[in-house]
N, C-alpha and C positions, 0 to 999 in steps of 0.2 A: 558684959561677958557673954551673956546669952546670945547677943547679936553677933558676936565674933564666932561663936561656935556654929551658928546657923550659916554664916557666910562660908566658913571652912567646909562644912558639909556639902553645901551647894557646889562649891568649886570641885570637891572630890567627885561628886556625881557627874559633873560635866566632863571631867577628865576620863572617867570610865566610859561614858557614852562616846566620846571621841575615839577611844581605842577600839571600841566595838565596831565603829563605822569604817575604820582603816585597818581591815583584816589583811591577811597575807595574800588573798586572791586579788585584791585591788591595789596592791603596792605597785604593780607595773601597769602603766596606762595601755589601753587597747584591748582587743579581744584575746581570749586565751587560745592556744593552739588546739586544745581539745575541742573547742567550739567550732573552729574553722574546719576541722576534720569532718564535721557532720554536714557541711555544705556540699551538695552534689556538684559534679563537674558539669560545665556548660555543654549542652548537647546541640550540635549543628542541625540535627534532624528537627529538634524542637524549634530551633530558630527558623528553619524553613517553613515549618507549619504555621508559626506565628507571623511570618511576613507575607502570608497569602500565596505561597508557592505550592501548597498542597493541592491535590486534585479537587476541582470545583464540582459540587453536587449538581447533577442535571435534573431540572424540574420540567415536568410535562404538564400540559394543559389538561383540563377536564375533557375537552374535545378529543384529545389524543386517545384517552382510554375509551371513550364512546366509539370512536372509529375502530379501535383495536377489537372491541367486543363484536361489532358488526362484521369485521373482517374475519374474525375467528369462527363465528357461527356460520357465515356463508361458506367458509372452507369445508365445514363438516358436511354440507350438502353437495359439495363438488364431486366426490368420488361416486356416490350413488347415482347422480345424474350422468356421469360418464358411463357407468355400467348400463344404465337404461338406454342411453343413446347408442351405445355400441350394439346392444341386443336388437334394437329396432332397426338400425342401419344394416346390420348383417341379415336380418330377416328380409329386408327390401332387396338387398343384393342377391340373396339366394333365390328369391322369386324371379328376378330378372334372368338369372342363369337357367332356371328350369322352365321358365314360361308360366309358372304359377305365381302371378304377380300379387304383391301385397295388397291388402284391402285398403280402402280409403281411410279407415280408422287408424291403421298402422302408419300410413303416410302422415296423417294429421298429428298423431302422437310424436312422430319423429321431429316434425317441425316445432311442436310445442316444447319438447324437451330441449331442442337446439336453441329456441328462443329463451328458455329459462337459463341455459348456460351462458347465453350472451348477456343477459341481465346480471347474472352472478359475476361474470368477469368484468363488466363495467363497474359494478359496485366495489369489487375487491381491488381493481386497479386504482380507482379514485382514492379509496381509504388507505390503500397500501402506499401509494406514492406520496400522499399527504403526510402520513406518519413517518415515512422515510425521510422526508425533508425536515420534519420537526425533530427527528432523532439524529440529525446530521452531526451534532457536536458530541454525541455519546459514543465513546470508543467501545463500550461493552456490546458484544454481539454484532459489531459493524460488518465483519466479513460475511456472516450468515445472512444478515439483512440484505446486503448488496447482491449476493449470489441469488437469493430468493427473488429479489426485484427484477434482476436481469433475466432470469429464466422465465418468470411469469410474463414479462413483456414479450419475450420470444414466443411463448405460448399464445399470447394475444394475437401476435402477427400470424401465427400458424392457423388459428381459428378463423381469422379474417380471410386467409387464403382458402381454407376449407369451404367457407361459405360461398366464395367466388366460384368454386368448382361445382356447386350443387346443380347448376343448370346442365353442365356437361354430363353429370352422373345420370340424368334422366334420358340422355340421348344415345349413349353407347356404353358398352361394357368397359372399354378403356377409360372413359370418363368417370364411370362409377368406381373403378379401381383407384384412379388418382384421387378422387374425393375421399375414399376410404383411407388410403395411405396417409394423406395429409391430416385427416382427423386423428388417426392413431398416433402419428408423430407428435401432434400437438397435445393430445391426451397424455402421452408418455412424459413429455417435458413437464407439463403441469403437475402430474402425479408425483414425479420425483421431487419437484420443488416443494410441493405441499408436505410430503412425508419428511423431507429434510427439516422443515420448520417444526414438525411435530416431534421428531426424534432427536434432533441436534440441540442439546441444551448447553448453554454457556455455564 
């Protein structure tokens, strides 16, 4: 009798457990509509980003930043050298016009400053063109970089032309004027290009 009671009690407990596991929420197979409503809509933008179509990050070498630092600090010396060269050159020209010729010290200073500008432009041309090539895949600031590069190469050509006229400047006033005008034109192009890089920020 006792065994029958225990058996009946065990069967009753199993029946209650089965009812608890088969509640109203699980009567229908599959996920509930309320659960589906929380799934976000598929985004095409996310798909593009996950498939690799997003813009690729541009990585620069350590050498790029070293050349950029050299280029930047050399450009800071450019305008003071321009001012010194203009003052020395104008002093020499004024002496030729009045007959009160410039001293050998002034002539030497003019050549030294011109040589310094030549070294500066060689350094900045090499570092600038090298970095321009490394940044060729970077669309950010591309227009500014290209304009700066073209204008500075034009200034390079102008300074070479100015140097070629230096001999004529010592022989006649017309030659001196041509030398001065070529120098001023080249200085003007280089100054505008340098200021553009300082002031035009992307």
